[in-house]
N, C-alpha and C positions, 0 to 999 in steps of 0.2 A: 895774158892768159891764154885767148884765144890761139895765139899764133902757137904756144908751147903745148897746149891741152885740146884744142879743138873747141867750136863753137858751142856745140851742144854740151858738153863737160860744162863749161862757163855759164850758159844758161841755166843748167839745173842746180849750180853754187848758188845761184841768186833767186832759186826759189825753195828748194826743200831746206829744211832747217830755219826758215825765216816766220818768226811771230811776228802780227800785224801789231803796229804801234811799239815794236821794241827796236833797239841797235841790235846788229847782228853782227858777230866777228867773221870776217872773211879771210881767209888763208890760202896760201898756195896748196897746201896739205889737202882744204877741202874740195877745192877744184880739181886735184889728181886724184882723188879718190871719187869724184863722177867721172873720170875719164875712164877709171878701171868699172865702173858700172855701164858707160857706152859700150864698151870692149866687151861687156857681159851679154849685152842685148845683142850685139852683132854677132857674137859667137853663138847664141842660142838660135837664132836665126839661119846662121851657116849649117848648125848642126841639124836642124829641122828640115831644110832645104836639101842637105846630101843625103838623109835618110830615108826621106820619103820620095812617094812618087809623085806627079802631076796629078792631081785630082780634081776634080767638080767640088767645090766648096758647096757644101750643104746648107739648105736653108734650115736656120735652126727655128723651129715652130715646136710646140708641146707635144705633138705625136713624136717627132723626129726625138726629142728629149726623154721622153718615156721609154721610148725604144731602147734607149742605149745602155751598155753594161755598168755597173757600179762605178768603175773609176771615171769613166767617160761622162756620166752624170754627176760625178763630183767636181770634175774640172770648168765643167760648162756650167755648173749651178753657180760655182762660186766667181766663174769671171763674171757672170749676170750680175749676182750680187756687188761685185766691184766695179762695173759698169755704171750700174745706177748709183753708186755712192762716189764714184769719180765725176760723174755729170753733176751731181747735185752740188758736189764742192765746186767745180768750176763755176757753175751759175752762181755760187754765193762769193766769188772771187777768193775761195781757200785754196790756192793753187798748192801752199805748201802741203795741204793735208792731202789733198788729192793725190800729188807725186809720190806723198811717201806710202801710203795705202798701194798704189800701184806698183811701185818699186818692191814693196814687201812680197805682193802676189807674183809678179813676174818672176823676181830672183827664186824664193821661198817654196811657194807651191807650185808654179809651172816649172819651171829649171830643176829644182833639188827634188821634187817629189812626183809630180806627173810625168814630165819625159824620162825619167828613172824607170818608172811604172811602164810605160808605153813602153821599154827596151825588155823589159820582163814579157810581155801580154802579147806585143805584136798587134799588127793590122789597126794602126792607129792614124793613119796618113789623114784622112778628113779631117779629123777633130784636131790633130797637131796643126793642120795647115789652117784651119778656121780658127783657132786659138791665136796663133802667133799673127796672122791679119788683123785680130780684132784688137791683139796687146798693141800692135802698130800702129792703129787707128787711134788709141786711146793715149799714147805716149807724144803723136806728133806734136800738138800747140808748145809741151816743152822741149823735144828735140827733134826740131823740124828735117833736119839733113841726114842723120844715119836713118831714121823712120822712111826718108823718101826714097834713100837709096835701098833700103829691104824691100820696098813696097816694088822697085823695079825688079830686084831679084826674085821676088814671087811671079814674075811674069807679068805684070800691069803695063799698058802704054799709057793709061792716063796718071796723071797728077794724084799723090795720095790727099795732098793740100783742099781739093774740090770734089773727096770723097764723102758720102752720106756719114753721119756720124752713128756707131753702132747705139740700136734702138730697141733690141731683140726684148720682149717681157715674157719671163717664163713661171710658171710655179714651180717654184724649186724643191724637190725632193728633200725635206728637212731630216729625215729619217736616214737618206742616204750619207748626207754632209756630217752628220752626227756617228755613224758607222766609219765613215772615212777617217774621222778625228781619231776614233777609237784604235783604229788601225795606226795611225800614226803614232800616237801616245806608246802603244806595244812595241812598237820598232825604235822609238826613242830610247823607251824602260831598256831593251836588250842592248843598245848600244851604252847604254849607260852602265848596266851590269859589266860589261867590257871592260869599261874603264875604271869602274870603281874595283875589278879583280885583274886588272893590269893584263889584259888578255888582248894580244895586238891585234889591229884592225884585220889585217891578212889573214888570221887564225881562222880556221873553221869550226864553229863550234855544234854542240849538241842541245838542243832545246826541246823542254814537254810544257805544254799549256794546257793548263785546266780552263776551259775558254767560257766555265760558268754558262750563262743564258745566249752567251753568242754564238755563230755560227761561222767562225774562222776558218772552217774546211775550203770554204768558197774563196778564200784569200791566202790558203795556205801558201803556194808558189812566190805570192808577193812578200809575204813576212820571211820566209826561207832565206830569199833571195838577198832581201834588201840587210834580212840580219846575219847575212853572211853565217849559214848554218848548214852543216854537213848532212843532219837530218833534224828531223822537227816532228814531233808527236801531239797531237791535239785530241783531248779526250777530257771526259766530263768526270769532276769527283776523285782527282789524282793525290794520292799520298806523296809528301816530298821527298824525291828521292835523295839519297845519300851524296854527299860531298857536290852540293848545289848551291849557288847562288838564286837568290829570289825575288821577285819585285811584283807589286800588286797595281794593276790597270784596271780600275774601275771594279767588275765582278768578275774578271780575269787574274790567273797568276801563274806568271811565268819562272820556269825552272832553267836554269842553265848548268849545266853539268862542271864541274870544276876538276873533274878526274883528268890527271895527264898532261893539265895546260900549265901548270908551275910545278917547282921545289917547293913540296908542302912545306918541308923544316925551315927552308929560307924564307918563305912567305910568312911563316908562323912569326919567326924572329922580326920581319920587318914591322909587323902588324903589331907584336907586342913594345916595341921600342917607341910607333907611332903612337900606341895609348899612352905609354908612360911620359912622352914630352905633352900630349895633350892635358895627362893629369894635374901633371906640374903648372901648367898654365891655368888651369880650372882653378886649383887651389890658390894662386897669386890672385886671379879676380874673386873670389869668393872673400880671401883676407880683405882686398880692398873695399868690397860692398860692405863687408862686415864692421868697417871702421865706422861709428857712428860718428865720428868729426869730420870725417871725409864726407860722409853724406850730408849733414848739416851744413857745409860751407861750401860744397861743389856746386857751382849751377847745375840748374834740373836736368839741363841737356848732356851734362858730360856725364852725370849717374846713369842717364839713359842709355849712353853710347856703350858705358861699360857693362852694363846690364844686357845690353844686345849682343857684346862680345862674349858673355858669360852662357848667355842662350845657345848661339852659335856653336861655341867650344864645346860645351856639352851635348849637343845633338851631333856633332862630330865623333865624340867619343862613344855614342852609342851606337854610329854606324860602323865604326872600327871594330867592336865589340862583336856587332852582328857578322859583318866579315870573317872575322876570327873564330867564331863559331860554325859557319858554315861550310869554314876548311876543317875543321877538326873532327 
């Protein structure tokens, strides 16, 4: 496995997903998946190094943290939380839990969200390099080879293995963390509206958001770019526009205009057929659950599974009917 996928990937396959005291299944596919993550970490590093200038890495103290913009406070605050959690788990020999949390942060929060926002906002060289250096330090016990290589690429002459472990203590701005999570939820809802309405990812859309008590104007550029919107209007107390799909996130309501995005007649026909198909499935499940003999004789677990299928089918029908109403 080391010859085929590398030492770091093999090490990770023996750490992540391993529960103390239990036998664990090890397969070539599992090792291969961690080879992919090793490549992901290396590619993240290459991207940061190729798009940022060599700058002095800031000393992250409370005053510096408090002076940062919204998105920088979020990533450094989350990195601080992850560092504390990973450190605590390593000290308890909970290696799988430590690496699982670090993997999720590296891939989903740093790569998928912060780096994308950095492309929009710009001037993030110092924070990007600080985060990368800290992430590399945290990964080093589990992935010593790729992290040592990245450390050299970052311009260090000393070995990473003798570097001081990250230990900054910050009073994290919880309001900022919550606000950022709200923004992520809004962007995710926009992407879900696209998927539900069969709007291709490359197609630019027109958005209107009733932002309720929030101040979304401050992050309108991020929402517009990550939501792939042609236009974005943010107001309070908006009446739902005609021919629009909507989603509610907290106290904000998102409206995506459907005008001109698809063939209205064809989409109406498609949704009608889907509703009819689901209705037949619901009728069959209701008949099964309405059969007293089946309910009385079948194991409780089987009855619960069938009930869950019915609940899910009814929710799907309601969603399809809502979509049909939105385009009519």
